[in-house]
Structure formats: structure tokens, C-alpha cells
DOKEMI-758405 format. One record per residue (C-alpha): x, y, z. Coordinates in steps of 0.5 Angstrom, whole numbers, plus 500, padded with zeros to 3 digits. Each point is the difference from the previous one (the first is absolute). Layout:
east->X north->Y up->Z
...
This chain:
east->500 north->500 up->500
east->503 north->507 up->498
east->501 north->505 up->505
east->497 north->506 up->496
east->501 north->505 up->505
east->508 north->498 up->501
east->500 north->500 up->492
east->498 north->508 up->500
east->505 north->501 up->506
east->505 north->498 up->496
east->498 north->503 up->494
east->500 north->507 up->504
east->507 north->499 up->502
east->502 north->499 up->492
east->501 north->493 up->500
east->500 north->496 up->493
east->495 north->495 up->499
east->506 north->494 up->500
east->502 north->502 up->507
east->493 north->501 up->502
east->498 north->493 up->497
east->506 north->497 up->504
east->498 north->503 up->507
east->498 north->494 up->504
east->495 north->505 up->504
east->496 north->501 up->493
east->499 north->493 up->500
east->500 north->499 up->492
east->501 north->493 up->498
east->500 north->500 up->492
east->499 north->493 up->496
east->506 north->497 up->498
east->499 north->502 up->493
east->500 north->507 up->502
east->507 north->503 up->497
east->499 north->507 up->503
east->497 north->500 up->507
east->500 north->508 up->500
east->497 north->500 up->493
east->495 north->495 up->503
east->498 north->504 up->506
east->499 north->506 up->497
east->495 north->497 up->495
east->497 north->497 up->506
east->500 north->507 up->504
east->497 north->504 up->494
east->494 north->494 up->499
east->499 north->501 up->508
east->499 north->507 up->499
east->495 north->499 up->494
east->496 north->496 up->504
east->500 north->504 up->506
east->498 north->506 up->496
east->494 north->496 up->497
east->498 north->499 up->507
east->501 north->507 up->502
east->505 north->498 up->505
east->506 north->505 up->496
east->504 north->502 up->505
east->505 north->506 up->500
east->506 north->499 up->495
east->506 north->500 up->504
east->505 north->504 up->496
east->507 north->498 up->500
east->504 north->505 up->504
east->504 north->505 up->495
east->508 north->500 up->500
east->500 north->506 up->504
east->495 north->497 up->506
east->505 north->494 up->500
east->506 north->504 up->500
east->497 north->504 up->506
east->498 north->493 up->504
east->507 north->497 up->499
east->503 north->506 up->503
east->497 north->499 up->506
east->504 north->498 up->506
east->498 north->493 up->501
east->504 north->495 up->504
east->504 north->497 up->494
east->502 north->507 up->498
east->502 north->502 up->507
east->504 north->494 up->500
east->503 north->501 up->493
east->503 north->506 up->503
east->502 north->498 up->507
east->504 north->493 up->497
east->505 north->504 up->496
east->501 north->505 up->506
east->501 north->495 up->505
east->504 north->495 up->496
east->505 north->506 up->498
east->500 north->502 up->508
east->502 north->493 up->502
east->505 north->499 up->494
east->504 north->506 up->502
east->499 north->499 up->508
east->503 north->493 up->499
east->506 north->503 up->495
east->501 north->506 up->505
east->498 north->498 up->507
east->502 north->507 up->502
east->498 north->505 up->498
east->494 north->497 up->496
east->498 north->495 up->505
east->500 north->504 up->506
east->493 north->502 up->500
east->498 north->493 up->499
east->505 north->494 up->499
east->499 north->496 up->494
east->500 north->493 up->504
east->495 north->499 up->503
east->496 north->506 up->500
east->500 north->502 up->492
east->500 north->493 up->498
east->493 north->499 up->504
east->497 north->506 up->497
east->502 north->498 up->493
east->497 north->493 up->501
east->493 north->504 up->503
east->500 north->505 up->494
east->501 north->494 up->495
east->495 north->496 up->503
east->495 north->505 up->500
east->501 north->502 up->493
east->499 north->492 up->498
east->494 north->500 up->504
east->497 north->506 up->496
east->502 north->498 up->494
east->496 north->493 up->501
east->494 north->504 up->503
east->500 north->505 up->494
east->495 north->498 up->494
east->503 north->506 up->496
east->507 north->501 up->497
east->506 north->497 up->503
east->505 north->505 up->496
east->498 north->506 up->496
east->503 north->507 up->499
east->498 north->503 up->506
east->503 north->494 up->504
east->507 north->500 up->496
east->500 north->508 up->502
east->499 north->498 up->507
east->506 north->495 up->500
east->504 north->505 up->497
east->498 north->506 up->505
east->502 north->494 up->505
east->507 north->499 up->498
east->501 north->508 up->500
east->497 north->501 up->507
east->504 north->494 up->502
east->507 north->503 up->498
east->498 north->507 up->503
east->498 north->497 up->506
east->506 north->496 up->501
east->504 north->506 up->498
east->497 north->504 up->505
east->502 north->495 up->505
east->507 north->500 up->498
east->501 north->507 up->500
east->497 north->501 up->507
east->504 north->495 up->503
east->506 north->503 up->496
east->498 north->507 up->503
east->500 north->497 up->507
east->507 north->497 up->499
east->498 north->493 up->500
east->505 north->495 up->497
east->500 north->497 up->493
east->500 north->492 up->501
east->499 north->495 up->495
east->496 north->493 up->502
east->503 north->495 up->505
east->501 north->495 up->494
east->505 north->505 up->497
east->505 north->499 up->506
east->507 north->497 up->499
east->500 north->494 up->505
east->506 north->500 up->504
east->505 north->495 up->503
east->497 north->502 up->507
east->494 north->496 up->502
east->494 north->503 up->498
east->503 north->507 up->498
east->499 north->503 up->493
east->503 north->507 up->497
east->496 north->505 up->496
east->504 north->505 up->496
east->496 north->506 up->503
east->503 north->507 up->503
east->503 north->499 up->507
east->495 north->501 up->506
east->505 north->504 up->504
east->499 north->505 up->506
east->505 north->505 up->502
east->505 north->497 up->494
east->500 north->493 up->504
east->496 north->494 up->497
east->494 north->499 up->504
east->499 north->493 up->503
east->492 north->499 up->500
east->497 north->495 up->505
east->492 north->499 up->500
east->498 north->495 up->505
east->497 north->499 up->507
east->502 north->497 up->506
east->494 north->495 up->501
east->503 north->497 up->493
east->504 north->494 up->501
east->504 north->500 up->494
east->501 north->508 up->501
east->503 north->498 up->507
east->504 north->494 up->498
east->503 north->505 up->494
east->501 north->506 up->505
east->507 north->498 up->503
east->503 north->500 up->493
east->497 north->506 up->498
east->503 north->503 up->507
east->507 north->497 up->499
east->500 north->502 up->493
east->499 north->508 up->501
east->504 north->500 up->506
east->506 north->499 up->496
east->499 north->507 up->497
east->500 north->504 up->506
east->497 north->501 up->507
east->493 north->497 up->500
east->496 north->504 up->506
east->493 north->498 up->503
east->501 north->493 up->501
east->501 north->498 up->507
east->498 north->494 up->504
east->492 north->502 up->500
east->500 north->499 up->493
east->501 north->493 up->500
east->494 north->495 up->501
east->496 north->495 up->497
east->495 north->500 up->494
east->493 north->499 up->502
east->499 north->495 up->494
east->505 north->494 up->501
east->504 north->503 up->506
east->506 north->502 up->496
east->506 north->504 up->503
east->500 north->507 up->497
east->504 north->506 up->500
east->495 north->506 up->499
east->503 north->505 up->495
east->494 north->505 up->500
east->504 north->505 up->505
east->507 north->499 up->496
east->504 north->505 up->497
east->507 north->500 up->498
east->505 north->505 up->500
east->504 north->499 up->493
east->501 north->503 up->494
east->500 north->493 up->496
east->493 north->498 up->501
east->493 north->503 up->502
east->495 north->496 up->504
east->493 north->500 up->498
east->496 north->496 up->505
east->492 north->499 up->499
east->499 north->495 up->506
east->493 north->498 up->503
east->501 north->499 up->508
east->493 north->499 up->502
east->501 north->493 up->501
east->493 north->498 up->496
east->501 north->495 up->495
east->498 north->502 up->493
east->501 north->507 up->501
east->505 north->504 up->495
east->503 north->506 up->501
east->498 north->506 up->496
east->505 north->503 up->495
east->501 north->508 up->501
east->503 north->502 up->493
east->499 north->499 up->492
east->507 north->496 up->500
east->498 north->495 up->506
east->493 north->499 up->497
east->503 north->499 up->493
east->505 north->495 up->502
east->495 north->496 up->504
east->494 north->500 up->495
east->505 north->498 up->494
east->504 north->495 up->504
east->498 north->497 up->507
east->494 north->496 up->497
east->496 north->501 up->506
east->505 north->497 up->505
east->506 north->501 up->505
east->505 north->501 up->501
east->502 north->505 up->494
east->507 north->503 up->499
east->503 north->504 up->495
east->507 north->503 up->500
east->501 north->506 up->496
east->494 north->499 up->496
east->503 north->495 up->496
east->501 north->494 up->504
east->493 north->497 up->502
east->498 north->494 up->504
east->493 north->499 up->500
east->494 north->495 up->498
east->499 north->503 up->493
east->507 north->500 up->498
east->501 north->492 up->502
east->502 north->501 up->507
east->497 north->497 up->506
east->503 north->501 up->507
east->508 north->502 up->501
east->500 north->495 up->506
east->496 north->494 up->501
east->496 north->501 up->507
east->500 north->493 up->502
east->508 north->500 up->499
east->500 north->505 up->505
east->496 north->496 up->505
east->504 north->494 up->499
east->506 north->504 up->504
east->496 north->501 up->506
east->503 north->506 up->502
east->497 north->506 up->503
east->500 north->507 up->496
east->506 north->503 up->505
east->504 north->494 up->499
east->499 north->501 up->492
east->502 north->507 up->501
east->506 north->498 up->503
east->502 north->495 up->495
east->498 north->505 up->494
east->505 north->506 up->504
east->505 north->495 up->501
east->500 north->497 up->493
east->500 north->492 up->502
east->496 north->495 up->503
east->494 north->496 up->497
east->495 north->506 up->499
east->506 north->504 up->496
east->501 north->494 up->496
east->493 north->500 up->498
east->499 north->507 up->498
east->507 north->502 up->497
east->498 north->498 up->493
east->495 north->505 up->499
east->504 north->505 up->504
east->506 north->500 up->495
east->496 north->500 up->494
east->496 north->506 up->503
east->507 north->503 up->502
east->502 north->499 up->493
east->494 north->504 up->497
east->501 north->506 up->504
east->508 north->500 up->499
east->498 north->499 up->492
east->495 north->506 up->501
east->506 north->504 up->503
east->504 north->499 up->494
east->504 north->494 up->503
east->503 north->495 up->495
east->504 north->494 up->502
east->507 north->504 up->498
east->498 north->506 up->504
east->496 north->497 up->506
east->506 north->501 up->505
east->501 north->507 up->498
east->492 north->502 up->502
east->499 north->504 up->506
east->496 north->495 up->504
east->505 north->494 up->499
east->505 north->502 up->505
east->495 north->500 up->505
east->498 north->493 up->498
east->507 north->498 up->501
east->500 north->503 up->507
east->494 north->497 up->502
east->502 north->492 up->503
east->492 north->499 up->499
east->501 north->499 up->493
east->505 north->494 up->500
east->505 north->498 up->496
east->496 north->499 up->494
east->497 north->507 up->499
east->505 north->502 up->494
east->499 north->493 up->496
east->493 north->500 up->501
east->498 north->507 up->498
east->505 north->500 up->494
east->497 north->493 up->498
east->493 north->503 up->500
east->502 north->506 up->496
east->503 north->497 up->495
east->493 north->496 up->499
east->495 north->505 up->500
east->497 north->503 up->494
């Protein structure tokens, strides 16, 4: 049974007879001998109208819309057209935020936020196309996509410009880093991150975190080789709220040195899962780009990075520290003296971090002994007899 109301509706939309005949809602089922279903339906339609006219049942003829009327209808902001605009905007924003995590990815990181947003708008577009009975691709939609591309480029460019004006660093994606022989470390060919002419040692973590706690000793030891570390006393030693790992709290640490600048962002609330807040664009840029939502996160001179997004994990394994069976005070003593089981566990990453700081200050295997901090190492028994060979070896391998 042909649904003539449906036929009239489709004719008002400008559908041709073949397309109307193929619409399953019309319910037209011609004999197998019919070669042109549209022509057959058209003939049947006119016969139907003639019968209705003879019976005085002639209804008002619905004229197909004019070209102007169709174009006006197509220019309406339907779900499909809105999504045709948003998909290229979000896709370009995601692409640039992934390729340039800073400054483009500072408003919203590419992973996971922009990726999820792109999936949502793409789904809405497919849903709108599935539900739409009109055209799925026409001149208006093509123009909308072009405008989406233009707006995506402008929007991403404005974010990048805004970040540059605020002094945010230019950072490539984590995959662009060069893997270092130092376990978990990668390097990036970007401008150095320095304060007062000295390379920045940036640590982002928390005292409740067992991985940060286990690694805090190596960080403390490494920076103390380049000056006097202040603000670390017996009150800074304790145990992490999670897994009870001995730590040295670095949140109050500062350093008197012309060779390294300490930037510590550490949560000391003791509440598991609480991450510290960054305070400027440089800190935010590196955390968003390379930390991967995990701690501990360490950056040296803006070029050597140890973070989840760059393939790193923890510097020191918490279970290895637990197996020592030492108190925080005992670990501190061994680290200061440069001997014992704690020093043996922590010294590998300590030497690597010392070497990175030294290289950031221009040290090479041939000029290491002439560096201003080298004599201080030699005068301190805490570094032991292998100081020179360890840093020399690491310097030669760093890329």
C-alpha cells in the first residue's frame, strides 16, 4: 500500500521519482516486470490524483520548493551543519596541541581531553547524518567545513600567540624526545630553562607518594654536589602516607649555588592522591606535556626529562628502599657519607643527575676537572673515590 502522504512530503523536498520509489517508507512495490520504478510510481500517482479529482477529493497540490527555498533550508544551523563546523576546529586544535604541547596544549591537553572532545563531535556528526533525511553533502556543508578549517587554524594560532606572549616555552611532543642511557630519561632540543643564569632542577611530586619518597634521596644528593642545600633538617625526614617509604621533604629546600637553581613543587598534605599546583607557565607547560599525570616528575635545564609521558617511571623503586630496613635518619647519614646500602641503591641515578647538571653548565669529559664545582667534590669525602670516574662516564654517554 503506497503512502501517498509520504510521496507528497518527499516531492515537496525536491526528490526525484526514482529516489521516492526507493524510499521504504513510501511502500511502493512494483511488479518484477517494471524496469523503471520511478516512472511507474509517477504514473500511478497521476492516476491516483485523477481518481481523487473525479471523486471531488482533490487536495491542494504541494509544489516542490524553489531553488531559493531549498538553499534557505540548507543554510539553517542543524546538528549536521554545526558538527561539520566543529569537527575540523577540534581536529586541528587536537593536532596542534599534540605536536606542540606548549603553548597550544596549555588550555586543554591533547591527551586525553581534546581527543575525547574530538570523539564526541565526530559521533554527533555521524548521529546527525544518520537521522537526517536531507542531503548529507552539499555546497553549504562544503563551505561550513572550509570555515571550520579556517577557524581551527585561527583558534590554535591565537592560543599559541597568547602562550608566547606570556613567556611559555615551546615544547614538542614526548615522542620527539631522544632516549638517554640514563634509565627513564629523555632529552629535548629546546631552549634551556634557567633562572639567574643557572640551570633549573625542577621536581614535581608529593610526600605521600612512595615513588617520590624513594627517589627524593637521589635528588637531594645530586643537587648538593653543586652548592649548599638549605632548608633540609631533621624535621624534613619522614615516611610517605602511602606504603610508608622513608623520604626527605624537599618542599622547603633552597640552594646557594651559581651552578643550579632549585624549583620544587611538592605537596606536603599527606593526603594520598593530592597533586601540587604549578605556579607559572614554565612549570605548567612541562607538567602537562611530559609528566603524563604521574609523579615523581623531574626536569633538568628544561632539556633532560624524567616523566611517564616520555617513557620514564620512577627514579628509585620504593620496594628496594623498604628492603633496606633503614630509618629516614639512617638513610640520610649514608647519603651524606657516600657509603652503605642506601648509597649503593641511590647512587646510580644520583651520578646521572649530577652529570646532567654538569653538562647543562658546559662540562665535558675533557674539561670536567676545571669546572668550579669539581674541586668542591674532591674536597668532600662524601662523594667517595669514584666521583670523577662516574661523572666522566655518564657525561660521555649523555646525548
